[in-house]
C-alpha positions, -999 to +999 in steps of 0.1 A: +176+059+590+145+070+578+145+101+558+118+122+539+115+129+503+101+157+494+082+159+455+083+198+444+052+216+433+048+226+399+024+245+378+004+210+369+003+197+403-006+232+417-035+235+383-047+199+401-039+180+371-038+147+379-009+120+369-020+100+338-030+062+343+000+055+328+022+079+357+002+060+381+008+027+375+043+031+369+045+049+400+025+019+420+047-003+410+082+011+419+064+022+454+055-019+455+090-021+455+099+000+479+073-017+501+086-050+491+124-043+503+111-029+533+122+006+528+089+026+524+072+035+553+043+059+540+038+081+510+015+104+493+008+125+465-011+162+485-038+178+468-028+216+456-024+249+477-054+258+466-072+234+492-049+240+520-037+270+542-011+283+565-013+292+601+014+318+607+021+320+646+030+351+663+038+355+696-001+344+710-014+349+680-026+326+654-035+336+618-053+311+591-039+318+554-061+304+531-041+286+498-035+290+467+001+302+478+018+321+448+053+308+454+052+272+435+089+265+436+087+263+478+055+241+476+056+201+484+035+182+461+038+147+478+064+125+500+079+093+507+088+084+540+118+057+543+141+039+559+179+026+545+207+015+563+230+047+550+221+083+534+239+067+500+209+040+497+180+061+502+194+083+471+199+055+451+163+041+457+151+077+452+171+079+420+152+053+408+116+075+409+095+076+382+090+111+377+079+128+348+086+164+349+126+163+329+130+193+359+122+175+390+147+180+420+137+149+449+149+172+484+164+137+510+162+149+540+172+125+573+143+123+600+154+131+636+158+100+660+162+095+697+195+092+696+205+124+677+195+142+711+224+126+735+217+093+758+200+112+790+173+124+765+173+095+743+160+071+766+126+091+772+121+100+737+126+062+724+097+052+753+074+083+740+087+073+704+071+038+713+040+053+733+030+071+699+041+049+670+015+026+687-010+053+687-003+062+651-005+024+644-038+030+652-053+058+646-039+048+606-065+011+613-092+030+625-092+058+601-107+095+601 
């Protein structure tokens, strides 16, 4: 089972205040544990919303809204993509995350798998997923 773990933004992350060297080292150690255990598939911090944009869809019209966005409690500061045998295992791993703001509340969401769409759909989706995985791996090796 794959899960996305969402780290919410706060005033500091939205102000572009970076973690201390000690905090980065502790997070790096945790991420290394996840990676060695085969749990971590991806994980990154995000720049503040002031460097972002939203694209609003309304029928065929597309409107771009530049950041910053006002409701920091609804924004994402970072994420992990992890793979575990169960939701309970994912929770146990993430309870160990070295988060430094006492009010942080992580959100854990299961990622859809091809099998979630039924037997007929899952065969074609699985083929497409395998093709996409190869392309994504190549993109990651190639870089921007």
